[in-house]
Structures are given as structure tokens and as C-alpha cells.
VOPAGU-2260 file (C-alpha; in pm, 1 decimal, decimal comma):
REM VOPAGU-2260
SITE   aa  ch    i         X         Y         Z
SITE  MET   A    0   -3103,0   19908,9    7473,7
SITE  LYS   A    1   -3019,2   19878,5    7852,0
SITE  ILE   A    2   -2930,9   20196,0    8069,1
SITE  ASN   A    3   -2646,1   20219,0    8204,3
SITE  GLU   A    4   -2679,2   20405,3    8545,8
SITE  GLN   A    5   -2270,4   20492,4    8544,0
SITE  LEU   A    6   -2271,3   20654,5    8224,9
SITE  VAL   A    7   -2570,0   20831,1    8262,6
SITE  LYS   A    8   -2473,8   21041,5    8592,3
SITE  TYR   A    9   -2135,0   21075,6    8340,9
SITE  GLU   A   10   -2357,7   21236,9    8107,1
SITE  ALA   A   11   -2540,0   21436,3    8353,8
SITE  VAL   A   12   -2168,8   21612,8    8468,5
SITE  LEU   A   13   -2096,8   21609,7    8120,1
SITE  ILE   A   14   -2434,9   21801,3    7999,1
SITE  LEU   A   15   -2380,2   22032,7    8276,4
SITE  ARG   A   16   -2022,0   22098,3    8215,7
SITE  LEU   A   17   -2042,4   22190,6    7809,0
SITE  ALA   A   18   -2321,8   22382,7    7888,6
SITE  LYS   A   19   -2236,9   22583,2    8227,1
SITE  GLY   A   20   -1843,2   22497,9    8194,1
SITE  TRP   A   21   -1947,9   22488,6    8590,9
SITE  GLY   A   22   -1689,9   22327,6    8861,5
SITE  ASP   A   23   -1702,8   22014,3    9032,7
SITE  LYS   A   24   -1949,1   22136,5    9389,1
SITE  ARG   A   25   -2225,6   22327,8    9152,6
SITE  ILE   A   26   -2252,3   21996,5    8913,9
SITE  THR   A   27   -2242,8   21785,3    9226,1
SITE  LYS   A   28   -2490,9   22014,9    9422,0
SITE  THR   A   29   -2765,3   22022,7    9078,1
SITE  LEU   A   30   -2737,9   21701,5    9050,6
SITE  ASN   A   31   -2870,8   21590,4    9357,9
SITE  LYS   A   32   -3111,4   21787,7    9402,0
SITE  LEU   A   33   -3288,3   21665,6    9057,2
SITE  GLY   A   34   -3227,3   21335,6    9240,8
SITE  ILE   A   35   -2892,6   21243,5    9045,7
SITE  LYS   A   36   -2698,0   21089,7    9334,7
SITE  ILE   A   37   -2370,8   21149,5    9327,9
SITE  SER   A   38   -2028,8   21251,1    9488,2
SITE  PRO   A   39   -1819,1   21563,2    9453,1
SITE  ASN   A   40   -1549,2   21341,9    9494,6
SITE  THR   A   41   -1664,7   21101,1    9112,7
SITE  VAL   A   42   -1748,7   21461,1    8938,1
SITE  GLY   A   43   -1387,5   21587,9    9024,3
SITE  ILE   A   44   -1212,5   21275,1    8895,9
SITE  TRP   A   45   -1451,9   21252,8    8594,4
SITE  ILE   A   46   -1398,2   21663,7    8496,9
SITE  TYR   A   47   -1030,7   21687,6    8609,0
SITE  ARG   A   48    -833,6   21364,2    8610,4
SITE  ASN   A   49   -1015,6   21287,3    8243,4
SITE  LYS   A   50   -1100,5   20959,2    8409,8
SITE  ALA   A   51   -1437,1   20877,9    8194,7
SITE  PRO   A   52   -1627,6   20534,4    8137,6
SITE  ARG   A   53   -1575,2   20371,6    7843,8
SITE  SER   A   54   -1915,1   20274,3    7779,0
SITE  ILE   A   55   -2058,9   20478,4    7473,7
SITE  SER   A   56   -2415,4   20566,6    7428,7
SITE  PRO   A   57   -2644,0   20705,5    7185,0
SITE  LEU   A   58   -2593,7   21042,4    7341,7
SITE  ILE   A   59   -2228,3   21033,0    7335,3
SITE  LYS   A   60   -2159,2   20964,1    6996,6
SITE  SER   A   61   -2426,6   21215,5    6905,7
SITE  LEU   A   62   -2224,9   21473,0    7089,0
SITE  PHE   A   63   -1862,7   21391,7    6994,5
SITE  TYR   A   64   -1839,6   21141,7    6707,5
SITE  GLY   A   65   -1849,1   21406,4    6432,2
SITE  LYS   A   66   -1594,1   21593,1    6607,8
SITE  ALA   A   67   -1398,5   21302,8    6697,0
SITE  HIS   A   68   -1401,3   21203,9    6302,5
SITE  GLU   A   69   -1258,8   21476,8    6229,6
SITE  LEU   A   70    -957,4   21443,9    6448,7
SITE  ALA   A   71    -871,3   21118,4    6419,1
SITE  LEU   A   72    -810,4   21192,1    5998,1
SITE  LYS   A   73    -650,9   21510,4    6113,4
SITE  LEU   A   74    -404,9   21272,5    6338,6
SITE  LYS   A   75    -351,8   21006,9    6101,0
SITE  GLU   A   76    -267,5   21314,3    5803,2
SITE  GLU   A   77     -22,4   21460,7    6037,5
SITE  ASN   A   78     106,9   21126,8    6213,6
SITE  PRO   A   79     108,6   20854,8    5945,5
SITE  ASP   A   80     358,2   20627,2    6162,2
SITE  TRP   A   81      48,1   20627,6    6449,1
SITE  GLY   A   82    -230,9   20347,3    6455,6
SITE  TYR   A   83    -583,7   20347,7    6566,3
SITE  LYS   A   84    -440,5   20267,1    6979,9
SITE  ARG   A   85    -236,0   20623,4    6961,9
SITE  ILE   A   86    -495,5   20789,9    6796,0
SITE  ARG   A   87    -788,0   20672,8    7014,0
SITE  ARG   A   88    -556,7   20789,8    7366,7
SITE  GLU   A   89    -503,7   21091,4    7173,5
SITE  ILE   A   90    -870,1   21153,1    7099,0
SITE  LYS   A   91    -920,9   21082,2    7449,8
SITE  ARG   A   92    -677,0   21331,2    7613,5
SITE  LYS   A   93    -862,5   21558,3    7388,7
SITE  LEU   A   94   -1235,9   21498,8    7383,1
SITE  GLY   A   95   -1203,3   21323,5    7715,6
SITE  ILE   A   96   -1366,0   21071,3    7622,9
SITE  TRP   A   97   -1365,6   20669,0    7510,7
SITE  ILE   A   98   -1398,0   20499,7    7126,0
SITE  PRO   A   99   -1390,2   20178,0    7041,5
SITE  PRO   A  100   -1064,5   20076,3    6840,6
SITE  THR   A  101   -1234,3   19917,5    6595,5
SITE  THR   A  102   -1461,5   20250,3    6504,5
SITE  ILE   A  103   -1123,1   20405,6    6472,4
SITE  TYR   A  104    -956,3   20194,3    6289,2
SITE  CYS   A  105   -1235,8   20207,1    6019,6
SITE  TRP   A  106   -1238,2   20539,2    6015,4
SITE  ILE   A  107    -926,6   20620,7    5947,5
SITE  ALA   A  108    -912,5   20332,0    5742,0
SITE  GLY   A  109   -1147,2   20489,2    5488,2
SITE  LYS   A  110   -1441,5   20233,4    5582,3
SITE  SER   A  111   -1698,2   20370,7    5775,8
SITE  HIS   A  112   -1788,1   20722,1    5886,4
SITE  PRO   A  113   -2020,2   20885,9    6120,6
SITE  ASN   A  114   -2360,9   20806,1    6067,4
SITE  ILE   A  115   -2568,0   20949,0    6337,3
SITE  VAL   A  116   -2763,5   21284,1    6355,4
SITE  PRO   A  117   -2537,6   21567,5    6604,9
SITE  LEU   A  118   -2648,1   21721,8    6903,2
SITE  ASN   A  119   -2600,0   22039,8    7038,6
SITE  ILE   A  120   -2671,0   22162,5    7391,1
SITE  VAL   A  121   -2850,9   22502,6    7303,2
SITE  PRO   A  122   -3154,4   22680,5    7468,3
SITE  GLU   A  123   -3416,4   22491,4    7189,7
SITE  LEU   A  124   -3266,2   22127,1    7310,6
SITE  GLY   A  125   -3528,5   22237,9    7619,3
SITE  TYR   A  126   -3813,7   22286,6    7351,4
SITE  VAL   A  127   -3766,6   21983,7    7194,8
SITE  VAL   A  128   -3726,5   21768,4    7514,3
SITE  GLY   A  129   -4046,0   21899,0    7651,5
SITE  VAL   A  130   -4226,7   21844,5    7310,0
SITE  LEU   A  131   -4087,8   21512,5    7316,9
SITE  LEU   A  132   -4215,9   21435,4    7641,3
SITE  SER   A  133   -4547,2   21560,3    7538,0
SITE  ASP   A  134   -4779,5   21502,4    7240,9
SITE  CYS   A  135   -4445,5   21283,6    7031,5
SITE  THR   A  136   -4480,4   20882,2    6997,7
SITE  THR   A  137   -4068,5   20791,1    7046,2
SITE  LYS   A  138   -4099,7   20442,3    6989,9
SITE  GLY   A  139   -3849,3   20337,7    6742,1
SITE  GLU   A  140   -3876,6   20662,3    6604,4
SITE  ILE   A  141   -3939,9   20993,9    6679,3
SITE  LEU   A  142   -4331,2   21108,6    6577,9
SITE  LEU   A  143   -4508,3   21418,8    6637,2
SITE  ARG   A  144   -4856,0   21440,6    6459,9
SITE  VAL   A  145   -5042,0   21734,6    6554,7
SITE  ARG   A  146   -5357,6   21995,8    6443,9
SITE  ASP   A  147   -5123,3   22269,8    6449,2
SITE  ARG   A  148   -4925,1   22405,8    6145,7
SITE  ASP   A  149   -4775,6   22605,7    6342,6
SITE  PHE   A  150   -4685,6   22356,6    6668,9
SITE  ALA   A  151   -4568,1   22129,7    6398,4
SITE  GLU   A  152   -4358,5   22434,8    6282,3
SITE  GLU   A  153   -4206,8   22510,9    6611,9
SITE  PHE   A  154   -4101,0   22209,7    6634,0
SITE  ALA   A  155   -3895,2   22111,5    6324,5
SITE  LYS   A  156   -3749,9   22475,3    6342,2
SITE  ALA   A  157   -3617,7   22358,9    6699,5
SITE  LEU   A  158   -3456,9   22040,5    6561,8
SITE  LYS   A  159   -3269,6   22270,0    6313,1
SITE  GLU   A  160   -3114,8   22443,2    6607,2
SITE  VAL   A  161   -3028,3   22156,6    6828,6
SITE  THR   A  162   -2921,5   21902,8    6517,4
SITE  ARG   A  163   -2824,7   22166,2    6245,3
SITE  LYS   A  164   -3084,6   21946,3    5983,6
SITE  ARG   A  165   -3391,9   22071,6    5825,9
SITE  TYR   A  166   -3684,8   21877,1    5891,2
SITE  LYS   A  167   -3995,1   21840,7    5664,1
SITE  VAL   A  168   -4361,3   21925,3    5829,5
SITE  ARG   A  169   -4555,1   21704,4    5610,7
SITE  ILE   A  170   -4975,5   21676,8    5581,3
SITE  ASP   A  171   -5140,3   21340,2    5620,0
SITE  GLU   A  172   -5482,2   21337,8    5651,4
SITE  GLY   A  173   -5539,2   21667,5    5806,2
SITE  TYR   A  174   -5261,6   21635,3    6040,1
SITE  PHE   A  175   -4933,6   21800,0    6031,7
SITE  VAL   A  176   -4653,7   21576,8    6058,7
SITE  VAL   A  177   -4278,2   21591,8    6164,6
SITE  ARG   A  178   -4045,1   21243,4    6175,3
SITE  LEU   A  179   -3697,5   21144,0    6230,7
SITE  HIS   A  180   -3482,3   20889,8    6423,5
SITE  GLY   A  181   -3337,9   21070,8    6660,7
SITE  SER   A  182   -3198,4   20749,9    6902,6
SITE  ALA   A  183   -2995,9   21079,5    7122,5
SITE  LEU   A  184   -3279,8   21249,7    7149,1
SITE  ARG   A  185   -3499,5   20924,0    7308,0
SITE  TYR   A  186   -3198,5   20843,1    7467,0
SITE  ILE   A  187   -3268,0   21143,1    7685,7
SITE  VAL   A  188   -3581,9   21109,1    7732,7
SITE  ARG   A  189   -3533,7   20714,5    7834,4
SITE  SER   A  190   -3229,8   20775,5    8053,7
SITE  GLY   A  191   -3379,3   21034,2    8337,1
SITE  LEU   A  192   -3140,9   21301,4    8128,8
SITE  TRP   A  193   -3449,5   21499,1    8055,6
SITE  ARG   A  194   -3423,9   21618,3    8420,0
SITE  VAL   A  195   -3075,9   21815,9    8328,6
SITE  ILE   A  196   -3216,9   21959,8    8012,1
SITE  ALA   A  197   -3504,7   22113,4    8180,0
SITE  TYR   A  198   -3325,0   22231,7    8477,3
SITE  LEU   A  199   -3078,6   22396,6    8240,7
SITE  TYR   A  200   -3365,2   22562,0    7999,7
SITE  PRO   A  201   -3686,4   22579,9    8162,9
SITE  ARG   A  202   -3880,0   22837,5    7987,5
SITE  GLU   A  203   -3814,0   22662,0    7642,8
SITE  PHE   A  204   -3904,7   22303,3    7848,7
SITE  LEU   A  205   -4217,5   22447,9    8004,2
SITE  GLN   A  206   -4292,6   22576,8    7634,0
SITE  GLY   A  207   -4250,2   22258,3    7451,9
SITE  LEU   A  208   -4455,9   22086,1    7729,2
SITE  PHE   A  209   -4713,2   22332,7    7758,8
SITE  ASP   A  210   -4785,6   22277,4    7347,2
SITE  GLY   A  211   -4811,0   21962,9    7363,7
SITE  ASP   A  212   -5017,2   21936,3    7653,4
SITE  GLY   A  213   -5123,2   22242,5    7807,5
SITE  GLY   A  214   -5460,2   22420,7    7756,7
SITE  VAL   A  215   -5619,5   22757,4    7841,2
SITE  VAL   A  216   -5908,2   22736,3    8004,9
SITE  ILE   A  217   -6180,1   23012,3    8020,0
SITE  GLY   A  218   -6448,1   23046,4    8251,8
SITE  ALA   A  219   -6710,0   23297,4    8136,0
SITE  ARG   A  220   -7083,9   23268,0    8291,2
SITE  ASN   A  221   -7294,6   23303,9    8635,4
SITE  ASN   A  222   -7154,9   23671,9    8639,5
SITE  ILE   A  223   -6762,8   23455,4    8691,2
SITE  PHE   A  224   -6491,4   23547,7    8426,9
SITE  ARG   A  225   -6176,7   23318,1    8525,6
SITE  VAL   A  226   -5872,3   23244,3    8316,1
SITE  ARG   A  227   -5668,1   22960,2    8382,4
SITE  VAL   A  228   -5373,2   22765,8    8230,1
SITE  THR   A  229   -5373,5   22387,6    8242,9
SITE  LEU   A  230   -5093,0   22072,4    8191,4
SITE  THR   A  231   -5211,6   21714,9    8168,6
SITE  ASN   A  232   -4979,2   21448,0    8188,5
SITE  SER   A  233   -4951,5   21054,0    8290,9
SITE  ASN   A  234   -4560,7   21067,7    8407,2
SITE  LYS   A  235   -4591,0   21185,6    8806,5
SITE  GLU   A  236   -4203,8   21275,3    8802,0
SITE  VAL   A  237   -4263,7   21500,2    8512,7
SITE  ILE   A  238   -4569,3   21710,8    8631,1
SITE  ILE   A  239   -4367,2   21694,7    8961,0
SITE  LEU   A  240   -4098,8   21889,5    8795,9
SITE  VAL   A  241   -4311,3   22143,8    8613,8
SITE  LYS   A  242   -4418,2   22246,4    8942,8
SITE  HIS   A  243   -4097,3   22271,6    9087,1
SITE  LEU   A  244   -3986,6   22471,7    8745,7
SITE  LEU   A  245   -4258,7   22730,5    8743,9
SITE  GLU   A  246   -4280,9   22790,3    9161,5
SITE  GLU   A  247   -3907,4   22824,0    9172,8
SITE  ASN   A  248   -3823,6   22999,3    8863,2
SITE  PHE   A  249   -4096,0   23179,1    8787,2
SITE  GLY   A  250   -4249,3   23267,0    9132,8
SITE  ILE   A  251   -4567,1   23107,6    8956,3
SITE  ARG   A  252   -4864,2   22900,6    9198,9
SITE  CYS   A  253   -4987,0   22576,7    9069,6
SITE  THR   A  254   -5187,5   22316,0    9211,1
SITE  LEU   A  255   -5180,7   21940,0    9139,7
SITE  ARG   A  256   -5422,5   21640,4    9124,7
SITE  LEU   A  257   -5520,5   21322,1    9010,8
SITE  HIS   A  258   -5719,8   21401,5    8703,1
SITE  GLN   A  259   -5791,8   21054,9    8565,5
SITE  ARG   A  260   -5759,5   20729,1    8708,1
SITE  ARG   A  261   -5562,5   20430,1    8483,0
SITE  GLY   A  262   -5866,8   20151,7    8379,4
SITE  GLU   A  263   -6088,0   20502,2    8250,0
SITE  ARG   A  264   -6250,9   20565,1    7922,2
SITE  ASP   A  265   -6135,8   20903,7    7782,0
SITE  LYS   A  266   -6194,4   21071,2    7402,7
SITE  ILE   A  267   -5912,7   21268,8    7244,2
SITE  LEU   A  268   -5995,0   21387,1    6897,9
SITE  GLY   A  269   -6294,1   21215,1    6864,8
SITE  ILE   A  270   -6200,8   20809,5    6915,1
SITE  GLU   A  271   -6216,1   20659,1    7248,1
SITE  TYR   A  272   -5961,5   20470,2    7467,5
SITE  THR   A  273   -5873,9   20350,8    7683,6
SITE  LEU   A  274   -5618,6   20465,3    7958,6
SITE  LYS   A  275   -5298,7   20312,1    8052,9
SITE  LYS   A  276   -5141,1   20531,8    8338,7
SITE  ASP   A  277   -5318,9   20784,5    8574,0
SITE  CYS   A  278   -5314,7   21073,8    8453,7
SITE  TRP   A  279   -5233,8   21439,9    8691,1
SITE  GLU   A  280   -5316,9   21764,2    8607,1
SITE  LEU   A  281   -5144,2   22129,6    8695,2
SITE  LYS   A  282   -5366,7   22416,2    8687,6
SITE  ILE   A  283   -5240,8   22823,6    8746,7
SITE  ARG   A  284   -5544,6   22958,2    8869,5
SITE  ARG   A  285   -5478,8   23266,6    9046,9
SITE  LYS   A  286   -5535,1   23600,9    8879,6
SITE  GLY   A  287   -5153,0   23731,9    8922,5
SITE  ASP   A  288   -4964,1   23378,8    8846,2
SITE  VAL   A  289   -5178,7   23329,2    8512,0
SITE  PHE   A  290   -5049,1   23723,9    8430,3
SITE  LYS   A  291   -4653,8   23521,5    8523,1
SITE  PHE   A  292   -4702,5   23225,3    8305,3
SITE  HIS   A  293   -4846,4   23505,9    8058,3
SITE  GLU   A  294   -4511,9   23736,1    8033,2
SITE  LYS   A  295   -4273,0   23470,5    8141,4
SITE  VAL   A  296   -4328,7   23157,6    7971,8
SITE  GLY   A  297   -4637,5   23125,2    7724,1
SITE  PHE   A  298   -4724,1   22917,0    7410,9
SITE  ARG   A  299   -4563,2   22897,0    7078,4
SITE  ILE   A  300   -4904,4   22777,6    6962,0
SITE  LYS   A  301   -5064,4   23093,9    6808,2
SITE  ARG   A  302   -5436,1   23015,0    6870,8
SITE  ARG   A  303   -5340,3   22937,2    7230,7
SITE  GLN   A  304   -5109,4   23175,1    7309,6
SITE  GLN   A  305   -5366,9   23437,0    7170,3
SITE  LYS   A  306   -5619,1   23278,9    7384,9
SITE  LEU   A  307   -5418,2   23356,2    7667,2
SITE  GLU   A  308   -5341,7   23723,1    7562,0
SITE  ASP   A  309   -5698,5   23798,9    7535,3
SITE  GLY   A  310   -5763,9   23648,3    7824,1
SITE  VAL   A  311   -5504,2   23856,5    8040,5
SITE  MET   A  312   -5574,1   24191,6    7847,8
SITE  ILE   A  313   -5961,3   24180,5    7959,4
SITE  LEU   A  314   -5889,3   24069,6    8278,1
SITE  ARG   A  315   -5666,4   24357,8    8313,3
SITE  THR   A  316   -5882,8   24591,9    8135,4
SITE  TYR   A  317   -6215,4   24547,2    8285,7
SITE  ARG   A  318   -6263,4   24570,0    8639,8
SITE  THR   A  319   -6618,8   24388,2    8674,0
SITE  ASN   A  320   -6687,2   24002,1    8545,3
SITE  ARG   A  321   -7039,1   24141,6    8394,0
SITE  GLU   A  322   -6788,9   24331,5    8147,4
SITE  ARG   A  323   -6545,5   24108,8    8113,1
SITE  ILE   A  324   -6796,1   23829,0    8012,6
SITE  LYS   A  325   -6899,0   24138,8    7768,2
SITE  ALA   A  326   -6565,5   24144,1    7627,1
SITE  TRP   A  327   -6495,7   23845,6    7607,0
SITE  LEU   A  328   -6825,4   23658,8    7443,0
SITE  LYS   A  329   -6703,1   23997,7    7166,6
SITE  LYS   A  330   -6421,3   23815,3    7093,2
SITE  TYR   A  331   -6521,5   23439,4    7106,5
SITE  VAL   A  332   -6837,7   23203,8    7078,0
SITE  LYS   A  333   -6866,8   22843,3    7218,0
SITE  LYS   A  334   -6916,5   22591,5    6990,8
SITE  ASN   A  335   -6911,5   22147,4    7110,1
SITE  GLY   A  336   -6783,4   22295,2    7395,8
SITE  LYS   A  337   -6491,2   22494,3    7306,5
SITE  TRP   A  338   -6390,6   22840,9    7268,9
SITE  ILE   A  339   -6359,3   22968,6    6927,9
SITE  PRO   A  340   -6299,2   23306,4    6780,8
SITE  ARG   A  341   -6571,3   23501,9    6636,0
SITE  PRO   A  342   -6571,9   23548,4    6223,3
SITE  PRO   A  343   -6498,0   23896,9    6149,4
SITE  PRO   A  344   -6835,3   24108,3    6074,6
SITE  LEU   A  345   -6921,7   24054,0    5693,0
SITE  LEU   A  346   -6841,1   24439,7    5532,4
SITE  SER   A  347   -7174,5   24543,9    5387,8
SITE  ILE   A  348   -7226,7   24566,6    4978,6
SITE  LEU   A  349   -7210,5   24904,8    4914,7
SITE  THR   A  350   -7460,8   25047,6    4642,7
SITE  PRO   A  351   -7331,3   25321,9    4393,2
SITE  HIS   A  352   -7471,0   25619,0    4568,5
SITE  GLU   A  353   -7285,7   25475,1    4864,5
SITE  LEU   A  354   -6924,3   25480,7    4715,7
SITE  ARG   A  355   -6986,5   25855,7    4591,1
């Protein structure tokens, strides 16, 4: 599907208007800040004079087709002599969108009804979009296939808030899978409207991205103990916006560098791949910034959040690196290059004498 740039600008205005109720000046300032160039005059014409583009996209359908269908049937019931053209104009006046005449005709004739997943502009949309830009496949369908059950469950729960539909978490060869068609969500990613969603819901957006592509790196050797939070992603525009959101919204300083170049070999879950794009790495290094990330953003994946909490607790509790390393090694052991929680000590088998 070819992206209509003018329609995308209108949709960006519409999202901010629906979510915040802002006027033309604030919307214009925000969109230009996000790299979506638009004039106050254009925004004013769209939101005050109700002159919307006549094009339709999956996002417009998901946002309005349910309401438009109900309104069309209601108008026809209340005004039996109205034709589809008059009903179309009335829908435009009340909802601010143009719907194709044949669509209106089929609705009021009972020949069709909207067959698209609805979409709500709510904070959990930030989490969903963050995940889509990290661990999800978005070609043809949306597919999340991960090792962490709680990650898949959080994604399914967020989808329910966004679409008002339930999605099952299925198990496939040891992976937890969530699958949906979601053309409007894929459209948000392809069109660049993800930037607007990230701006609206920065915490949820960052949580989705860090759950998908983030990690906690612990250094505990040579009498040095460090806790760092990292994010790797092949989309430079995404990683730059993440850096901006962390610094501007949460006061978290971070660094950005080219991690791997296109053409290099990498291994993911035991399978070797040739990188098709450059891979960028964002790193939160300073202790105070790691503390802020833990308090203000964090992970929804439990094992990752627990590792971060343990690292932060040790940094705050112990003064010397020697003490910190000792405390860390009581909780974690390194296997195959990864820190994993130590299993709880086995309970000793008590003798009858000891039970008395």
C-alpha cells in the first residue's frame, strides 16, 4: 500500500486532537518538532473548518468505521427518505471524515458491515507500538514469537486495551506466540505515525521497545561492579527518538553508537544471521541514570526487571565494589555468558530426632 503523505499529516493532527484536545498552534509545534512539517494554517483548516482529506487509510477505518456504521443506520432509520449521499455528508459533518459513497450505500442496504479491528488511542497503544518496532514481524500479519511468557501476555493484554478484543497466547516449539492481522497497527509503523504515539505515551512506548530489544548488563569482576541498561535496534530514527525521550521526558542521559555493521554475522537464539542493516546500540551507563530508568520506565518482563532491581538494590546498599560483587554472586551465577538466578538451597532432610 502506497503511503499518502498528506493523509499521514492529517492523521497525525487527528491523533493529537483526539488524545489531547489541543488547538492548532500546539499541534503544529509538536508535529514540526517530530519532523512532520506542517503549517498552522493547514492544521486550522482541518480541525476548525472540518475540511478533511477524502482519502481513506486502515487507521481511519479502525478509528471511525464502527461509529460511522452505527450513525449511518441510525440516520437512515430516523430519516427513511435520505439517500446514501445525504447520509455521507451528515457523517462527514459529525465525525469529520469522508467515507466512500459505495461503502455508505452497502451499509444502509444491509449488504455489508465494517470488518476491521477497531483502534483506541490509549496509553497501551504506546506499548504495542514499541513492541512492533522491536521483536515483532509486521509483514502480512503481526507476529510476536518470544521465549518469555509474561512478555507475550503483556503484549496480548495491551492489545485488548487498544482493540477491545482478546488475543490468545499460544505455545509453538517452546516459544510463546501472539498473532493478529492488525492492518491499522502495521500502517502506524509503515507511515511513521509511531513517532506521534511515542510522543504521546513515552513511558509505555519505551517499555515496549526495551522489553523487545533491551537488556540489563551486569559487570561483576576485577573488583568492579557495574549495572547498565542497553537497547539495540536497526532503525536509527527509532533509536535517536528513544534517546531524545529518555533525556527530555525522564532526565536519563545515555550514549549512542554503531554496534554492528550491515553484512556482519550474528547469532540469535543459536541461529546465525547476516545483518541486512546497521545495528545501533543505546546504553545507559551512569549510576544515577540507571536508578532513574528503574524508577520511571523499567521493564515489564519480570526476569529482566528483577535483575535490574537486584542490581540497583546492591548499588544502593553496599559502598564498596568488593561488597557489591559478593552480594551479587550470592544471588546470581554466570552460565554460558549470562547471569541467571541461583536456585534456592535444597532443604536438608530432617531426622525424626530433629523434628521433635
